[in-house]
C-alpha positions as CSV (number, residue, x, y, z in Angstrom):
1,M,-0.1,-0.1,-0.3
2,A,2.8,2.6,1.0
3,N,4.1,1.9,-2.5
4,D,0.2,2.8,-4.1
5,P,0.0,6.8,-3.9
6,V,-3.8,5.7,-5.1
7,K,-4.7,3.3,-2.4
8,S,-2.8,5.4,0.4
9,E,-5.0,8.3,-0.4
10,V,-8.2,6.1,0.0
11,V,-7.3,4.6,2.9
12,E,-6.1,7.4,4.6
13,L,-9.3,8.8,3.9
14,E,-11.6,6.4,5.0
15,S,-9.6,6.1,8.3
16,F,-10.0,9.8,8.5
17,R,-13.6,9.8,8.4
18,A,-13.6,6.9,10.7
19,R,-12.0,8.5,13.3
20,H,-13.8,11.8,13.1
21,P,-17.5,10.7,11.8
22,N,-20.3,13.7,11.4
23,E,-23.8,12.0,11.0
24,G,-27.1,13.8,10.6
25,V,-29.6,15.7,8.8
26,H,-28.4,19.2,9.8
27,F,-25.2,20.8,10.5
28,K,-24.7,24.6,11.4
29,N,-22.3,27.3,10.6
30,L,-19.8,25.4,8.5
31,K,-17.5,28.9,8.4
32,T,-17.0,28.1,12.2
33,F,-17.6,23.9,12.2
34,P,-14.7,22.4,13.9
35,V,-12.3,20.4,11.5
36,H,-9.5,17.9,12.1
37,Q,-5.6,18.0,10.6
38,R,-4.9,15.5,8.0
39,R,-1.1,15.8,7.1
40,M,-1.8,13.7,3.9
41,R,-3.5,16.7,2.5
42,G,-1.8,19.9,4.3
43,T,-5.3,20.5,5.4
44,G,-8.1,20.7,7.9
45,G,-11.6,18.7,7.3
46,A,-14.8,17.3,8.4
47,W,-16.4,14.8,6.1
48,F,-20.5,14.8,6.5
49,D,-22.6,11.7,6.5
50,L,-26.0,13.5,5.7
51,S,-29.0,11.6,6.1
52,G,-27.4,8.3,5.0
53,N,-27.0,9.8,1.2
54,R,-25.2,7.2,-0.7
55,T,-24.2,8.5,-4.3
56,I,-23.4,12.3,-2.7
57,E,-21.2,13.7,0.0
58,A,-20.1,16.7,1.2
59,H,-17.3,18.2,3.5
60,I,-15.3,21.4,4.3
61,S,-11.3,21.8,3.9
62,E,-9.8,24.7,5.9
63,I,-6.5,25.9,4.4
64,P,-4.0,27.7,6.8
65,P,-3.0,31.3,6.6
66,G,-0.6,31.3,3.5
67,G,-1.1,27.9,2.9
68,H,-2.4,25.0,0.5
69,N,-3.3,21.6,-0.2
70,K,-1.4,19.2,-2.1
71,K,-1.9,19.0,-5.6
72,H,-4.0,15.8,-6.4
73,R,-7.0,14.5,-9.2
74,H,-9.5,12.4,-8.5
75,V,-12.1,10.6,-10.8
76,N,-15.3,12.4,-9.0
77,E,-17.0,15.5,-9.3
78,A,-16.7,18.1,-7.1
79,I,-18.7,21.5,-6.8
80,I,-16.5,23.6,-4.7
81,Y,-18.3,26.6,-2.5
82,I,-15.8,29.4,-0.9
83,L,-17.2,29.4,2.8
84,S,-14.7,32.4,4.1
85,G,-11.0,33.7,3.0
86,R,-9.3,34.3,-0.5
87,G,-7.1,32.2,-2.7
88,Y,-6.9,30.5,-6.1
89,S,-6.5,27.2,-7.6
90,T,-4.3,26.0,-10.2
91,I,-5.9,23.3,-12.5
92,Q,-4.0,21.3,-15.2
93,A,-5.9,18.8,-17.5
94,E,-4.1,16.2,-19.3
95,G,-1.8,17.6,-22.0
96,R,-3.0,20.9,-21.2
97,P,-1.0,24.0,-19.6
98,E,-1.9,24.8,-16.1
99,E,-4.4,27.5,-15.5
100,R,-4.9,29.9,-12.2
101,Y,-8.2,30.7,-10.6
102,D,-8.8,33.3,-8.3
103,W,-11.6,32.9,-5.6
104,E,-13.2,34.5,-2.9
105,E,-15.9,34.1,-0.2
106,G,-19.2,33.3,-2.1
107,D,-17.3,32.0,-5.1
108,L,-18.3,28.6,-6.8
109,F,-16.3,26.4,-9.2
110,S,-15.4,22.8,-10.1
111,P,-12.3,20.9,-11.6
112,P,-12.5,19.2,-14.1
113,L,-12.5,15.3,-13.8
114,N,-9.3,13.7,-13.4
115,A,-7.7,17.1,-13.9
116,W,-4.6,17.6,-11.5
117,H,-5.4,20.6,-8.8
118,Q,-4.3,22.5,-5.6
119,H,-5.7,24.8,-3.6
120,F,-3.6,28.0,-2.1
121,N,-4.8,30.2,0.6
122,S,-3.8,34.0,-0.5
123,D,-4.0,35.5,3.0
124,P,-1.2,35.2,5.3
125,E,-3.0,35.9,8.5
126,K,-6.4,34.0,7.9
127,S,-7.7,30.7,7.0
128,A,-9.5,30.0,4.1
129,R,-12.4,27.5,4.0
130,Y,-14.4,25.6,1.7
131,L,-17.5,23.7,1.3
132,A,-17.3,20.6,-1.5
133,M,-20.0,18.6,-2.9
134,T,-19.0,15.5,-4.6
135,N,-20.5,11.9,-6.0
136,V,-17.6,10.3,-4.0
137,G,-20.5,7.7,-2.8
138,L,-21.8,6.9,-6.5
139,M,-18.1,6.3,-7.6
140,T,-17.1,4.2,-4.6
141,K,-20.4,1.8,-5.1
142,L,-19.3,1.2,-8.7
143,G,-16.1,0.7,-7.8
144,L,-14.4,3.6,-9.7
145,F,-13.5,5.8,-7.2
146,S,-9.5,7.1,-7.3
147,K,-8.0,9.9,-5.7
148,E,-4.0,10.2,-5.9
149,Q,-1.5,13.2,-5.1
150,A,0.8,14.4,-7.7
151,P,4.1,12.7,-7.7
152,G,6.2,14.1,-4.9
153,Q,3.3,15.3,-3.2
154,E,3.0,11.9,-1.0
């Protein structure tokens, strides 16, 4: 497993979710909802099991002041809503040049499927936080879920 970055990422996420469960129908104020550090991602996070949904999931990620997560890609769809802060994301689809997208609180974006991407917090003093809604559940049920970090980012 340690030599397979795809399996390592999936196993680490499953373990994180098991250690920090958030199950329910309703969660208040995601701007201040407690997050837990994920060394493998370089961010804080919280995953939600909403109403036992089986095909969609939601999570929040918090990027420390002046920080960034690790470059990664996945075969699931993700819609990202910026809850707080400002920063930018780089996105690089296969065979295309890397592009930069600046964002701030209230913005919405979606990295293309399986494109390498990375999120950066531009504020040196305050954390940035986003909500991601994904179809990880569906992809997992179909046996197609895959998430990996860019080489050298493990």
